[in-house]
CHARMM internal coordinates of N, CA and C (Angstrom, degrees):
IC EDIT
DIST 1 N 1 CA 1.4588
DIST 1 CA 1 C 1.5368
ANGL 1 N 1 CA 1 C 108.78
DIST 1 C 2 N 1.2892
ANGL 1 CA 1 C 2 N 115.43
DIHE 1 N 1 CA 1 C 2 N 127.26
DIST 2 N 2 CA 1.4793
ANGL 1 C 2 N 2 CA 120.01
DIHE 1 CA 1 C 2 N 2 CA 177.31
DIST 2 CA 2 C 1.5262
ANGL 2 N 2 CA 2 C 108.23
DIHE 1 C 2 N 2 CA 2 C -99.77
DIST 2 C 3 N 1.3118
ANGL 2 CA 2 C 3 N 115.28
DIHE 2 N 2 CA 2 C 3 N 123.95
DIST 3 N 3 CA 1.4861
ANGL 2 C 3 N 3 CA 120.66
DIHE 2 CA 2 C 3 N 3 CA 178.94
DIST 3 CA 3 C 1.5219
ANGL 3 N 3 CA 3 C 108.16
DIHE 2 C 3 N 3 CA 3 C -113.75
DIST 3 C 4 N 1.3321
ANGL 3 CA 3 C 4 N 116.45
DIHE 3 N 3 CA 3 C 4 N 116.55
DIST 4 N 4 CA 1.4561
ANGL 3 C 4 N 4 CA 120.83
DIHE 3 CA 3 C 4 N 4 CA 178.10
DIST 4 CA 4 C 1.5228
ANGL 4 N 4 CA 4 C 109.79
DIHE 3 C 4 N 4 CA 4 C -95.18
DIST 4 C 5 N 1.3261
ANGL 4 CA 4 C 5 N 115.92
DIHE 4 N 4 CA 4 C 5 N -41.36
DIST 5 N 5 CA 1.4670
ANGL 4 C 5 N 5 CA 119.28
DIHE 4 CA 4 C 5 N 5 CA -179.05
DIST 5 CA 5 C 1.5240
ANGL 5 N 5 CA 5 C 109.03
DIHE 4 C 5 N 5 CA 5 C -158.50
DIST 5 C 6 N 1.3136
ANGL 5 CA 5 C 6 N 115.03
DIHE 5 N 5 CA 5 C 6 N 136.19
DIST 6 N 6 CA 1.4661
ANGL 5 C 6 N 6 CA 122.69
DIHE 5 CA 5 C 6 N 6 CA 175.14
DIST 6 CA 6 C 1.5043
ANGL 6 N 6 CA 6 C 105.66
DIHE 5 C 6 N 6 CA 6 C -141.04
DIST 6 C 7 N 1.3540
ANGL 6 CA 6 C 7 N 116.75
DIHE 6 N 6 CA 6 C 7 N 108.14
DIST 7 N 7 CA 1.4414
ANGL 6 C 7 N 7 CA 119.42
DIHE 6 CA 6 C 7 N 7 CA -173.07
DIST 7 CA 7 C 1.5212
ANGL 7 N 7 CA 7 C 109.46
DIHE 6 C 7 N 7 CA 7 C -137.63
DIST 7 C 8 N 1.3128
ANGL 7 CA 7 C 8 N 114.88
DIHE 7 N 7 CA 7 C 8 N 135.18
DIST 8 N 8 CA 1.4486
ANGL 7 C 8 N 8 CA 122.10
DIHE 7 CA 7 C 8 N 8 CA 175.28
DIST 8 CA 8 C 1.5295
ANGL 8 N 8 CA 8 C 105.93
DIHE 7 C 8 N 8 CA 8 C -127.77
DIST 8 C 9 N 1.3254
ANGL 8 CA 8 C 9 N 116.20
DIHE 8 N 8 CA 8 C 9 N 123.49
DIST 9 N 9 CA 1.4712
ANGL 8 C 9 N 9 CA 119.75
DIHE 8 CA 8 C 9 N 9 CA -179.00
DIST 9 CA 9 C 1.5136
ANGL 9 N 9 CA 9 C 107.77
DIHE 8 C 9 N 9 CA 9 C -130.35
DIST 9 C 10 N 1.3329
ANGL 9 CA 9 C 10 N 115.89
DIHE 9 N 9 CA 9 C 10 N 127.98
DIST 10 N 10 CA 1.4548
ANGL 9 C 10 N 10 CA 122.21
DIHE 9 CA 9 C 10 N 10 CA 175.55
DIST 10 CA 10 C 1.5128
ANGL 10 N 10 CA 10 C 106.42
DIHE 9 C 10 N 10 CA 10 C -120.02
DIST 10 C 11 N 1.3182
ANGL 10 CA 10 C 11 N 116.79
DIHE 10 N 10 CA 10 C 11 N 125.91
DIST 11 N 11 CA 1.4736
ANGL 10 C 11 N 11 CA 118.43
DIHE 10 CA 10 C 11 N 11 CA -177.33
DIST 11 CA 11 C 1.5174
ANGL 11 N 11 CA 11 C 109.72
DIHE 10 C 11 N 11 CA 11 C -149.37
DIST 11 C 12 N 1.3042
ANGL 11 CA 11 C 12 N 114.67
DIHE 11 N 11 CA 11 C 12 N 160.91
DIST 12 N 12 CA 1.4512
ANGL 11 C 12 N 12 CA 120.57
DIHE 11 CA 11 C 12 N 12 CA 174.55
DIST 12 CA 12 C 1.5208
ANGL 12 N 12 CA 12 C 108.68
DIHE 11 C 12 N 12 CA 12 C -73.77
DIST 12 C 13 N 1.2920
ANGL 12 CA 12 C 13 N 117.23
DIHE 12 N 12 CA 12 C 13 N 137.32
DIST 13 N 13 CA 1.4733
ANGL 12 C 13 N 13 CA 119.33
DIHE 12 CA 12 C 13 N 13 CA 179.63
DIST 13 CA 13 C 1.5179
ANGL 13 N 13 CA 13 C 107.49
DIHE 12 C 13 N 13 CA 13 C -69.62
DIST 13 C 14 N 1.2966
ANGL 13 CA 13 C 14 N 116.41
DIHE 13 N 13 CA 13 C 14 N 137.21
DIST 14 N 14 CA 1.4584
ANGL 13 C 14 N 14 CA 121.09
DIHE 13 CA 13 C 14 N 14 CA -175.43
DIST 14 CA 14 C 1.5157
ANGL 14 N 14 CA 14 C 113.84
DIHE 13 C 14 N 14 CA 14 C -79.39
DIST 14 C 15 N 1.3379
ANGL 14 CA 14 C 15 N 117.71
DIHE 14 N 14 CA 14 C 15 N -7.52
DIST 15 N 15 CA 1.4591
ANGL 14 C 15 N 15 CA 120.12
DIHE 14 CA 14 C 15 N 15 CA -177.03
DIST 15 CA 15 C 1.5231
ANGL 15 N 15 CA 15 C 111.23
DIHE 14 C 15 N 15 CA 15 C -109.17
DIST 15 C 16 N 1.3106
ANGL 15 CA 15 C 16 N 118.60
DIHE 15 N 15 CA 15 C 16 N -44.65
DIST 16 N 16 CA 1.4367
ANGL 15 C 16 N 16 CA 122.69
DIHE 15 CA 15 C 16 N 16 CA -171.72
DIST 16 CA 16 C 1.5174
ANGL 16 N 16 CA 16 C 111.67
DIHE 15 C 16 N 16 CA 16 C -107.38
DIST 16 C 17 N 1.3348
ANGL 16 CA 16 C 17 N 119.56
DIHE 16 N 16 CA 16 C 17 N 113.49
DIST 17 N 17 CA 1.4548
ANGL 16 C 17 N 17 CA 120.65
DIHE 16 CA 16 C 17 N 17 CA 177.22
DIST 17 CA 17 C 1.5263
ANGL 17 N 17 CA 17 C 111.58
DIHE 16 C 17 N 17 CA 17 C -61.13
DIST 17 C 18 N 1.3356
ANGL 17 CA 17 C 18 N 116.78
DIHE 17 N 17 CA 17 C 18 N 142.90
DIST 18 N 18 CA 1.4529
ANGL 17 C 18 N 18 CA 121.08
DIHE 17 CA 17 C 18 N 18 CA 179.01
DIST 18 CA 18 C 1.5129
ANGL 18 N 18 CA 18 C 115.17
DIHE 17 C 18 N 18 CA 18 C 82.74
DIST 18 C 19 N 1.3107
ANGL 18 CA 18 C 19 N 116.64
DIHE 18 N 18 CA 18 C 19 N 5.20
DIST 19 N 19 CA 1.4776
ANGL 18 C 19 N 19 CA 120.90
DIHE 18 CA 18 C 19 N 19 CA -179.17
DIST 19 CA 19 C 1.5080
ANGL 19 N 19 CA 19 C 109.70
DIHE 18 C 19 N 19 CA 19 C -112.14
DIST 19 C 20 N 1.3116
ANGL 19 CA 19 C 20 N 117.13
DIHE 19 N 19 CA 19 C 20 N 132.71
DIST 20 N 20 CA 1.4533
ANGL 19 C 20 N 20 CA 124.28
DIHE 19 CA 19 C 20 N 20 CA 172.71
DIST 20 CA 20 C 1.5136
ANGL 20 N 20 CA 20 C 108.26
DIHE 19 C 20 N 20 CA 20 C -103.89
DIST 20 C 21 N 1.3247
ANGL 20 CA 20 C 21 N 116.92
DIHE 20 N 20 CA 20 C 21 N 144.58
DIST 21 N 21 CA 1.4577
ANGL 20 C 21 N 21 CA 122.77
DIHE 20 CA 20 C 21 N 21 CA 178.93
DIST 21 CA 21 C 1.5120
ANGL 21 N 21 CA 21 C 108.66
DIHE 20 C 21 N 21 CA 21 C -116.77
DIST 21 C 22 N 1.3103
ANGL 21 CA 21 C 22 N 116.56
DIHE 21 N 21 CA 21 C 22 N 133.51
DIST 22 N 22 CA 1.4550
ANGL 21 C 22 N 22 CA 123.06
DIHE 21 CA 21 C 22 N 22 CA 175.71
DIST 22 CA 22 C 1.5097
ANGL 22 N 22 CA 22 C 108.79
DIHE 21 C 22 N 22 CA 22 C -111.82
DIST 22 C 23 N 1.3348
ANGL 22 CA 22 C 23 N 116.52
DIHE 22 N 22 CA 22 C 23 N 118.37
DIST 23 N 23 CA 1.4662
ANGL 22 C 23 N 23 CA 121.69
DIHE 22 CA 22 C 23 N 23 CA 172.15
DIST 23 CA 23 C 1.5111
ANGL 23 N 23 CA 23 C 107.73
DIHE 22 C 23 N 23 CA 23 C -106.26
DIST 23 C 24 N 1.3148
ANGL 23 CA 23 C 24 N 116.81
DIHE 23 N 23 CA 23 C 24 N 126.66
DIST 24 N 24 CA 1.4437
ANGL 23 C 24 N 24 CA 121.63
DIHE 23 CA 23 C 24 N 24 CA 178.55
DIST 24 CA 24 C 1.5298
ANGL 24 N 24 CA 24 C 108.15
DIHE 23 C 24 N 24 CA 24 C -124.24
DIST 24 C 25 N 1.3288
ANGL 24 CA 24 C 25 N 117.17
DIHE 24 N 24 CA 24 C 25 N 121.38
DIST 25 N 25 CA 1.4583
ANGL 24 C 25 N 25 CA 121.36
DIHE 24 CA 24 C 25 N 25 CA -179.55
DIST 25 CA 25 C 1.5407
ANGL 25 N 25 CA 25 C 106.91
DIHE 24 C 25 N 25 CA 25 C -128.01
DIST 25 C 26 N 1.3097
ANGL 25 CA 25 C 26 N 115.86
DIHE 25 N 25 CA 25 C 26 N 122.25
DIST 26 N 26 CA 1.4611
ANGL 25 C 26 N 26 CA 121.23
DIHE 25 CA 25 C 26 N 26 CA 177.30
DIST 26 CA 26 C 1.5290
ANGL 26 N 26 CA 26 C 107.29
DIHE 25 C 26 N 26 CA 26 C -130.87
DIST 26 C 27 N 1.3352
ANGL 26 CA 26 C 27 N 115.24
DIHE 26 N 26 CA 26 C 27 N 125.80
DIST 27 N 27 CA 1.4531
ANGL 26 C 27 N 27 CA 122.30
DIHE 26 CA 26 C 27 N 27 CA 173.87
DIST 27 CA 27 C 1.5087
ANGL 27 N 27 CA 27 C 104.71
DIHE 26 C 27 N 27 CA 27 C -134.18
DIST 27 C 28 N 1.3200
ANGL 27 CA 27 C 28 N 116.99
DIHE 27 N 27 CA 27 C 28 N 86.46
DIST 28 N 28 CA 1.4610
ANGL 27 C 28 N 28 CA 121.80
DIHE 27 CA 27 C 28 N 28 CA -175.25
DIST 28 CA 28 C 1.5106
ANGL 28 N 28 CA 28 C 110.41
DIHE 27 C 28 N 28 CA 28 C -153.10
DIST 28 C 29 N 1.3223
ANGL 28 CA 28 C 29 N 114.63
DIHE 28 N 28 CA 28 C 29 N 143.86
DIST 29 N 29 CA 1.4554
ANGL 28 C 29 N 29 CA 121.64
DIHE 28 CA 28 C 29 N 29 CA 174.32
DIST 29 CA 29 C 1.5170
ANGL 29 N 29 CA 29 C 113.68
DIHE 28 C 29 N 29 CA 29 C 51.88
DIST 29 C 30 N 1.3329
ANGL 29 CA 29 C 30 N 116.18
DIHE 29 N 29 CA 29 C 30 N 39.45
DIST 30 N 30 CA 1.4549
ANGL 29 C 30 N 30 CA 120.87
DIHE 29 CA 29 C 30 N 30 CA 179.11
DIST 30 CA 30 C 1.5142
ANGL 30 N 30 CA 30 C 116.01
DIHE 29 C 30 N 30 CA 30 C 83.11
DIST 30 C 31 N 1.3135
ANGL 30 CA 30 C 31 N 117.30
DIHE 30 N 30 CA 30 C 31 N -3.46
DIST 31 N 31 CA 1.4587
ANGL 30 C 31 N 31 CA 120.85
DIHE 30 CA 30 C 31 N 31 CA -179.88
DIST 31 CA 31 C 1.5219
ANGL 31 N 31 CA 31 C 109.08
DIHE 30 C 31 N 31 CA 31 C -101.15
DIST 31 C 32 N 1.3259
ANGL 31 CA 31 C 32 N 116.01
DIHE 31 N 31 CA 31 C 32 N 136.21
DIST 32 N 32 CA 1.4762
ANGL 31 C 32 N 32 CA 120.90
DIHE 31 CA 31 C 32 N 32 CA 175.73
DIST 32 CA 32 C 1.5123
ANGL 32 N 32 CA 32 C 106.81
DIHE 31 C 32 N 32 CA 32 C -128.33
DIST 32 C 33 N 1.3317
ANGL 32 CA 32 C 33 N 115.78
DIHE 32 N 32 CA 32 C 33 N 111.00
DIST 33 N 33 CA 1.4622
ANGL 32 C 33 N 33 CA 122.17
DIHE 32 CA 32 C 33 N 33 CA -176.83
DIST 33 CA 33 C 1.5346
ANGL 33 N 33 CA 33 C 108.38
DIHE 32 C 33 N 33 CA 33 C -128.57
DIST 33 C 34 N 1.3134
ANGL 33 CA 33 C 34 N 116.22
DIHE 33 N 33 CA 33 C 34 N 129.61
DIST 34 N 34 CA 1.4573
ANGL 33 C 34 N 34 CA 122.02
DIHE 33 CA 33 C 34 N 34 CA 174.55
DIST 34 CA 34 C 1.5326
ANGL 34 N 34 CA 34 C 107.06
DIHE 33 C 34 N 34 CA 34 C -137.90
DIST 34 C 35 N 1.3237
ANGL 34 CA 34 C 35 N 116.27
DIHE 34 N 34 CA 34 C 35 N 113.99
DIST 35 N 35 CA 1.4621
ANGL 34 C 35 N 35 CA 119.87
DIHE 34 CA 34 C 35 N 35 CA 178.58
DIST 35 CA 35 C 1.5059
ANGL 35 N 35 CA 35 C 110.64
DIHE 34 C 35 N 35 CA 35 C -136.36
DIST 35 C 36 N 1.3188
ANGL 35 CA 35 C 36 N 116.13
DIHE 35 N 35 CA 35 C 36 N 153.48
DIST 36 N 36 CA 1.4536
ANGL 35 C 36 N 36 CA 121.29
DIHE 35 CA 35 C 36 N 36 CA 174.32
DIST 36 CA 36 C 1.5255
ANGL 36 N 36 CA 36 C 106.92
DIHE 35 C 36 N 36 CA 36 C -134.92
DIST 36 C 37 N 1.3304
ANGL 36 CA 36 C 37 N 115.76
DIHE 36 N 36 CA 36 C 37 N 131.87
DIST 37 N 37 CA 1.4547
ANGL 36 C 37 N 37 CA 120.44
DIHE 36 CA 36 C 37 N 37 CA 177.53
DIST 37 CA 37 C 1.5100
ANGL 37 N 37 CA 37 C 108.47
DIHE 36 C 37 N 37 CA 37 C -128.21
DIST 37 C 38 N 1.3208
ANGL 37 CA 37 C 38 N 116.41
DIHE 37 N 37 CA 37 C 38 N 154.88
DIST 38 N 38 CA 1.4587
ANGL 37 C 38 N 38 CA 122.76
DIHE 37 CA 37 C 38 N 38 CA 179.41
DIST 38 CA 38 C 1.5168
ANGL 38 N 38 CA 38 C 108.17
DIHE 37 C 38 N 38 CA 38 C -121.32
DIST 38 C 39 N 1.3179
ANGL 38 CA 38 C 39 N 116.16
DIHE 38 N 38 CA 38 C 39 N 138.24
DIST 39 N 39 CA 1.4582
ANGL 38 C 39 N 39 CA 121.64
DIHE 38 CA 38 C 39 N 39 CA -178.29
DIST 39 CA 39 C 1.5076
ANGL 39 N 39 CA 39 C 110.13
DIHE 38 C 39 N 39 CA 39 C -140.59
DIST 39 C 40 N 1.3435
ANGL 39 CA 39 C 40 N 116.51
DIHE 39 N 39 CA 39 C 40 N 145.05
DIST 40 N 40 CA 1.4626
ANGL 39 C 40 N 40 CA 120.42
DIHE 39 CA 39 C 40 N 40 CA 173.27
DIST 40 CA 40 C 1.5131
ANGL 40 N 40 CA 40 C 108.86
DIHE 39 C 40 N 40 CA 40 C -66.54
DIST 40 C 41 N 1.3300
ANGL 40 CA 40 C 41 N 117.55
DIHE 40 N 40 CA 40 C 41 N 149.07
DIST 41 N 41 CA 1.4642
ANGL 40 C 41 N 41 CA 121.58
DIHE 40 CA 40 C 41 N 41 CA 179.53
DIST 41 CA 41 C 1.5102
ANGL 41 N 41 CA 41 C 112.01
DIHE 40 C 41 N 41 CA 41 C -58.38
DIST 41 C 42 N 1.3336
ANGL 41 CA 41 C 42 N 117.79
DIHE 41 N 41 CA 41 C 42 N -26.03
DIST 42 N 42 CA 1.4669
ANGL 41 C 42 N 42 CA 122.04
DIHE 41 CA 41 C 42 N 42 CA -176.64
DIST 42 CA 42 C 1.5205
ANGL 42 N 42 CA 42 C 111.99
DIHE 41 C 42 N 42 CA 42 C -89.15
DIST 42 C 43 N 1.3147
ANGL 42 CA 42 C 43 N 119.48
DIHE 42 N 42 CA 42 C 43 N 1.41
DIST 43 N 43 CA 1.4831
ANGL 42 C 43 N 43 CA 123.46
DIHE 42 CA 42 C 43 N 43 CA -179.81
DIST 43 CA 43 C 1.5140
ANGL 43 N 43 CA 43 C 108.78
DIHE 42 C 43 N 43 CA 43 C -68.33
DIST 43 C 44 N 1.3364
ANGL 43 CA 43 C 44 N 117.22
DIHE 43 N 43 CA 43 C 44 N 112.56
DIST 44 N 44 CA 1.4751
ANGL 43 C 44 N 44 CA 121.39
DIHE 43 CA 43 C 44 N 44 CA -176.43
DIST 44 CA 44 C 1.5173
ANGL 44 N 44 CA 44 C 112.15
DIHE 43 C 44 N 44 CA 44 C -64.82
DIST 44 C 45 N 1.3231
ANGL 44 CA 44 C 45 N 118.09
DIHE 44 N 44 CA 44 C 45 N -35.90
DIST 45 N 45 CA 1.4756
ANGL 44 C 45 N 45 CA 120.55
DIHE 44 CA 44 C 45 N 45 CA 179.20
DIST 45 CA 45 C 1.5298
ANGL 45 N 45 CA 45 C 109.43
DIHE 44 C 45 N 45 CA 45 C -64.32
DIST 45 C 46 N 1.3265
ANGL 45 CA 45 C 46 N 117.87
DIHE 45 N 45 CA 45 C 46 N -39.67
DIST 46 N 46 CA 1.4555
ANGL 45 C 46 N 46 CA 121.30
DIHE 45 CA 45 C 46 N 46 CA 178.60
DIST 46 CA 46 C 1.5249
ANGL 46 N 46 CA 46 C 110.38
DIHE 45 C 46 N 46 CA 46 C -67.02
DIST 46 C 47 N 1.3404
ANGL 46 CA 46 C 47 N 116.63
DIHE 46 N 46 CA 46 C 47 N -41.74
DIST 47 N 47 CA 1.4721
ANGL 46 C 47 N 47 CA 120.37
DIHE 46 CA 46 C 47 N 47 CA 178.63
DIST 47 CA 47 C 1.5226
ANGL 47 N 47 CA 47 C 110.72
DIHE 46 C 47 N 47 CA 47 C -61.91
DIST 47 C 48 N 1.3395
ANGL 47 CA 47 C 48 N 117.34
DIHE 47 N 47 CA 47 C 48 N -40.22
DIST 48 N 48 CA 1.4717
ANGL 47 C 48 N 48 CA 119.70
DIHE 47 CA 47 C 48 N 48 CA 178.17
DIST 48 CA 48 C 1.5200
ANGL 48 N 48 CA 48 C 110.98
DIHE 47 C 48 N 48 CA 48 C -68.65
DIST 48 C 49 N 1.3274
ANGL 48 CA 48 C 49 N 117.66
DIHE 48 N 48 CA 48 C 49 N -35.84
DIST 49 N 49 CA 1.4543
ANGL 48 C 49 N 49 CA 121.01
DIHE 48 CA 48 C 49 N 49 CA 176.99
DIST 49 CA 49 C 1.5272
ANGL 49 N 49 CA 49 C 110.02
DIHE 48 C 49 N 49 CA 49 C -60.81
DIST 49 C 50 N 1.3254
ANGL 49 CA 49 C 50 N 116.64
DIHE 49 N 49 CA 49 C 50 N -43.07
DIST 50 N 50 CA 1.4723
ANGL 49 C 50 N 50 CA 120.44
DIHE 49 CA 49 C 50 N 50 CA 179.08
DIST 50 CA 50 C 1.5197
ANGL 50 N 50 CA 50 C 110.35
DIHE 49 C 50 N 50 CA 50 C -61.60
DIST 50 C 51 N 1.3390
ANGL 50 CA 50 C 51 N 117.07
DIHE 50 N 50 CA 50 C 51 N -44.49
DIST 51 N 51 CA 1.4767
ANGL 50 C 51 N 51 CA 119.78
DIHE 50 CA 50 C 51 N 51 CA 178.74
DIST 51 CA 51 C 1.5036
ANGL 51 N 51 CA 51 C 111.70
DIHE 50 C 51 N 51 CA 51 C -61.47
DIST 51 C 52 N 1.3391
ANGL 51 CA 51 C 52 N 116.22
DIHE 51 N 51 CA 51 C 52 N -41.23
DIST 52 N 52 CA 1.4685
ANGL 51 C 52 N 52 CA 120.05
DIHE 51 CA 51 C 52 N 52 CA 177.84
DIST 52 CA 52 C 1.5083
ANGL 52 N 52 CA 52 C 112.45
DIHE 51 C 52 N 52 CA 52 C -65.56
DIST 52 C 53 N 1.3439
ANGL 52 CA 52 C 53 N 117.61
DIHE 52 N 52 CA 52 C 53 N -38.15
DIST 53 N 53 CA 1.4673
ANGL 52 C 53 N 53 CA 121.83
DIHE 52 CA 52 C 53 N 53 CA 178.74
DIST 53 CA 53 C 1.5232
ANGL 53 N 53 CA 53 C 110.11
DIHE 52 C 53 N 53 CA 53 C -64.87
DIST 53 C 54 N 1.3324
ANGL 53 CA 53 C 54 N 116.69
DIHE 53 N 53 CA 53 C 54 N -40.57
DIST 54 N 54 CA 1.4674
ANGL 53 C 54 N 54 CA 120.76
DIHE 53 CA 53 C 54 N 54 CA 178.62
DIST 54 CA 54 C 1.5406
ANGL 54 N 54 CA 54 C 110.95
DIHE 53 C 54 N 54 CA 54 C -63.95
DIST 54 C 55 N 1.3443
ANGL 54 CA 54 C 55 N 115.21
DIHE 54 N 54 CA 54 C 55 N -43.04
DIST 55 N 55 CA 1.4553
ANGL 54 C 55 N 55 CA 120.25
DIHE 54 CA 54 C 55 N 55 CA 178.04
DIST 55 CA 55 C 1.5130
ANGL 55 N 55 CA 55 C 111.16
DIHE 54 C 55 N 55 CA 55 C -61.14
DIST 55 C 56 N 1.3547
ANGL 55 CA 55 C 56 N 117.55
DIHE 55 N 55 CA 55 C 56 N -44.33
DIST 56 N 56 CA 1.4588
ANGL 55 C 56 N 56 CA 121.93
DIHE 55 CA 55 C 56 N 56 CA 179.37
DIST 56 CA 56 C 1.5276
ANGL 56 N 56 CA 56 C 109.77
DIHE 55 C 56 N 56 CA 56 C -62.24
DIST 56 C 57 N 1.3438
ANGL 56 CA 56 C 57 N 116.44
DIHE 56 N 56 CA 56 C 57 N -43.96
DIST 57 N 57 CA 1.4686
ANGL 56 C 57 N 57 CA 120.57
DIHE 56 CA 56 C 57 N 57 CA -179.38
DIST 57 CA 57 C 1.5192
ANGL 57 N 57 CA 57 C 111.49
DIHE 56 C 57 N 57 CA 57 C -60.84
DIST 57 C 58 N 1.3288
ANGL 57 CA 57 C 58 N 116.70
DIHE 57 N 57 CA 57 C 58 N -41.98
DIST 58 N 58 CA 1.4691
ANGL 57 C 58 N 58 CA 120.88
DIHE 57 CA 57 C 58 N 58 CA 178.68
DIST 58 CA 58 C 1.5254
ANGL 58 N 58 CA 58 C 110.47
DIHE 57 C 58 N 58 CA 58 C -64.86
DIST 58 C 59 N 1.3363
ANGL 58 CA 58 C 59 N 116.09
DIHE 58 N 58 CA 58 C 59 N -43.36
DIST 59 N 59 CA 1.4673
ANGL 58 C 59 N 59 CA 120.75
DIHE 58 CA 58 C 59 N 59 CA 179.17
DIST 59 CA 59 C 1.5036
ANGL 59 N 59 CA 59 C 111.35
DIHE 58 C 59 N 59 CA 59 C -60.16
DIST 59 C 60 N 1.3424
ANGL 59 CA 59 C 60 N 116.20
DIHE 59 N 59 CA 59 C 60 N -46.60
DIST 60 N 60 CA 1.4629
ANGL 59 C 60 N 60 CA 120.44
DIHE 59 CA 59 C 60 N 60 CA -179.78
DIST 60 CA 60 C 1.5357
ANGL 60 N 60 CA 60 C 112.11
DIHE 59 C 60 N 60 CA 60 C -65.26
DIST 60 C 61 N 1.3231
ANGL 60 CA 60 C 61 N 116.99
DIHE 60 N 60 CA 60 C 61 N -36.41
DIST 61 N 61 CA 1.4502
ANGL 60 C 61 N 61 CA 119.79
DIHE 60 CA 60 C 61 N 61 CA -178.71
DIST 61 CA 61 C 1.5191
ANGL 61 N 61 CA 61 C 111.59
DIHE 60 C 61 N 61 CA 61 C -70.80
DIST 61 C 62 N 1.3281
ANGL 61 CA 61 C 62 N 118.11
DIHE 61 N 61 CA 61 C 62 N -21.64
DIST 62 N 62 CA 1.4569
ANGL 61 C 62 N 62 CA 121.85
DIHE 61 CA 61 C 62 N 62 CA 177.56
DIST 62 CA 62 C 1.5185
ANGL 62 N 62 CA 62 C 112.92
DIHE 61 C 62 N 62 CA 62 C -89.59
DIST 62 C 63 N 1.3258
ANGL 62 CA 62 C 63 N 117.37
DIHE 62 N 62 CA 62 C 63 N -12.61
DIST 63 N 63 CA 1.4635
ANGL 62 C 63 N 63 CA 120.86
DIHE 62 CA 62 C 63 N 63 CA -176.70
DIST 63 CA 63 C 1.5277
ANGL 63 N 63 CA 63 C 109.80
DIHE 62 C 63 N 63 CA 63 C -68.90
DIST 63 C 64 N 1.2898
ANGL 63 CA 63 C 64 N 115.87
DIHE 63 N 63 CA 63 C 64 N 144.18
DIST 64 N 64 CA 1.4449
ANGL 63 C 64 N 64 CA 121.01
DIHE 63 CA 63 C 64 N 64 CA 179.29
DIST 64 CA 64 C 1.5275
ANGL 64 N 64 CA 64 C 110.12
DIHE 63 C 64 N 64 CA 64 C -118.47
DIST 64 C 65 N 1.3098
ANGL 64 CA 64 C 65 N 116.03
DIHE 64 N 64 CA 64 C 65 N 143.14
DIST 65 N 65 CA 1.4712
ANGL 64 C 65 N 65 CA 121.33
DIHE 64 CA 64 C 65 N 65 CA 176.42
DIST 65 CA 65 C 1.5252
ANGL 65 N 65 CA 65 C 105.99
DIHE 64 C 65 N 65 CA 65 C -88.79
DIST 65 C 66 N 1.3200
ANGL 65 CA 65 C 66 N 115.56
DIHE 65 N 65 CA 65 C 66 N 126.19
DIST 66 N 66 CA 1.4835
ANGL 65 C 66 N 66 CA 119.70
DIHE 65 CA 65 C 66 N 66 CA -179.69
DIST 66 CA 66 C 1.5018
ANGL 66 N 66 CA 66 C 111.59
DIHE 65 C 66 N 66 CA 66 C -116.07
END
COOR INIT
IC SEED 1 N 1 CA 1 C
IC BUILD
């Protein structure tokens, strides 16, 4: 598998208060995906996505190459 870029960015929108922006960029294994979505801070699905992303990040940071 060739991985050129795998990036997940969650940030507050700089224009609209109360809006979170999700940037997802994947360039790996022949797939090129770039999307941006906007969600209200109170969006439960977005809040769960953030929790899942944090869990994944922690899991990956604990993984060891053997």
